[in-house]
C-alpha positions in Angstrom: 16.0 -16.3 -14.2 18.7 -15.7 -11.6 18.1 -16.5 -7.9 18.2 -12.8 -7.1 15.5 -12.1 -9.7 13.5 -14.9 -8.3 13.9 -13.6 -4.8 12.9 -10.0 -5.8 9.8 -11.3 -7.7 8.8 -13.5 -4.7 9.3 -10.7 -2.3 7.3 -8.3 -4.5 4.4 -10.7 -4.9 4.4 -11.4 -1.1 4.5 -7.7 -0.3 1.5 -7.0 -2.5 -0.4 -10.0 -1.1 0.4 -8.8 2.4 -2.2 -6.1 2.1 -4.9 -8.7 1.7 -3.4 -10.8 4.5 -3.2 -7.8 6.9 -6.8 -6.9 6.1 -8.0 -10.5 6.8 -6.0 -10.8 10.1 -6.2 -7.2 11.2 -2.5 -7.6 12.0 0.3 -5.4 10.9 2.8 -8.3 11.1 1.7 -9.3 7.5 2.5 -5.8 6.2 6.0 -5.7 7.7 7.0 -9.3 6.8 8.6 -8.3 3.5 10.2 -5.0 4.6 13.2 -4.1 6.7 12.7 -2.5 10.1 13.9 0.8 8.8 12.0 0.8 5.5 10.5 4.1 4.5 7.3 4.4 2.5 7.1 7.4 0.1 3.9 8.5 -1.6 3.5 10.4 -4.8 3.0 12.2 -6.9 4.5 15.3 -5.1 1.8 17.6 -6.5 -0.9 15.5 -4.9 0.8 15.7 -1.5 1.3 19.4 -1.8 -2.4 19.9 -2.7 -3.3 17.9 0.4 -1.1 20.0 2.6 1.7 17.5 3.0 5.4 18.0 2.2 6.3 16.8 -1.4 8.8 14.3 0.1 6.4 12.8 2.6 7.2 9.4 3.9 6.2 7.1 6.7 8.0 4.6 8.9 6.6 1.1 9.4 5.1 2.3 12.7 3.5 5.4 11.2 2.1 3.3 8.3 0.7 0.7 10.7 -1.2 3.5 12.6 -2.8 4.7 9.3 -3.6 1.1 8.2 -5.2 0.3 11.5 -8.1 2.6 10.6 -9.6 -0.1 8.3 -12.6 -1.0 10.4 -15.0 0.0 7.6 -13.6 -2.0 4.7 -11.4 -4.9 3.8 -9.0 -5.7 0.9 -10.4 -8.6 -1.1 -7.6 -9.0 -3.6 -4.4 -7.3 -4.8 -3.7 -8.1 -8.4 -0.3 -7.4 -10.0 -0.5 -6.6 -13.7 3.1 -5.8 -14.5 6.5 -6.5 -12.8 9.9 -5.4 -13.9 12.9 -6.6 -12.0 16.3 -4.9 -12.1 18.8 -7.2 -10.4 21.8 -4.9 -11.1 20.3 -2.2 -8.9 18.2 -4.5 -6.8 14.9 -2.8 -7.7 11.4 -3.7 -8.9 8.6 -1.8 -10.5 5.0 -3.1 -10.5 1.6 -2.0 -11.4 -1.3 -3.3 -9.3 -5.0 -2.9 -8.4 -6.4 -3.5 -5.0 -10.0 -4.6 -4.7 -11.9 -3.2 -1.7 -15.1 -4.3 -0.1 -16.9 -1.9 2.3 -18.9 -3.3 5.3 -22.0 -1.9 3.5 -21.3 -4.4 0.6 -20.2 -1.8 -1.8 -17.0 -2.4 -3.7 -14.2 -0.2 -5.1 -10.7 -0.5 -6.5 -7.6 1.5 -6.5 -4.6 1.4 -8.8 -1.0 1.9 -7.9 2.5 1.9 -9.4 5.2 0.6 -7.0 8.9 1.2 -7.1 10.7 -1.0 -4.6 14.4 -1.1 -3.5 15.7 -4.4 -2.0 18.4 -5.6 0.3 21.4 -7.6 -1.0 19.6 -11.0 -1.4 16.2 -9.6 -2.5 14.4 -11.0 0.5 13.4 -7.6 2.0 12.3 -4.3 0.7 14.3 -1.3 2.1 12.4 1.5 0.4 8.9 1.8 -1.1 7.7 4.5 -3.4 4.0 4.2 -4.4 2.5 6.4 -7.1 -1.2 6.9 -6.5 -3.9 7.5 -9.1 -4.7 11.1 -8.0 -8.4 11.1 -8.9 -8.9 7.7 -7.1 -6.9 8.9 -4.1 -8.9 12.1 -3.7 -12.2 10.2 -4.1 -11.0 7.6 -1.6 -10.1 10.2 1.0 -13.6 11.9 0.6 -15.4 8.6 0.7 -13.7 7.5 3.9 -14.4 10.9 5.4 -18.1 10.7 4.5 -18.3 7.1 5.7 -16.9 8.0 9.1 -19.3 11.0 9.3 -22.3 8.8 8.5 -21.3 6.3 11.1 -20.7 9.0 13.7 -24.1 10.5 12.9 -25.9 7.2 13.1 -24.7 6.5 16.7 -27.2 7.2 19.4 -26.1 9.8 21.8 
């Protein structure tokens, strides 16, 4: 395996693990350790975004993503398992399939599946562009579950 392929693989594995690390430390530094400062995060599929009222080419900067991620007070990521990894050194890209295991403060657990398409810098040490393909049913359920959880917590607070 070439050194570029090794770098891309290591960066991909580190990037996926960074979700668990950020969850444990509640620090966005872990999430941005493997990406460039100007990295954009794209979400798909476009039909899911449109159905949710977002533009089909929706993307977030690191700062915007950090703001979304900071809302994790009701759950944590226990593990992020990578099942498949394909590295394309000629185009400095990788594709991976993964599952993140989630634990809610209530003790309930869940999982979400993703397919990642990552573009890398020249030496493979940083990701310059992220495209994540969501499982639409899981994503819709996740959005509703989080909304319900926040409502339940709000209603349980004494006035």
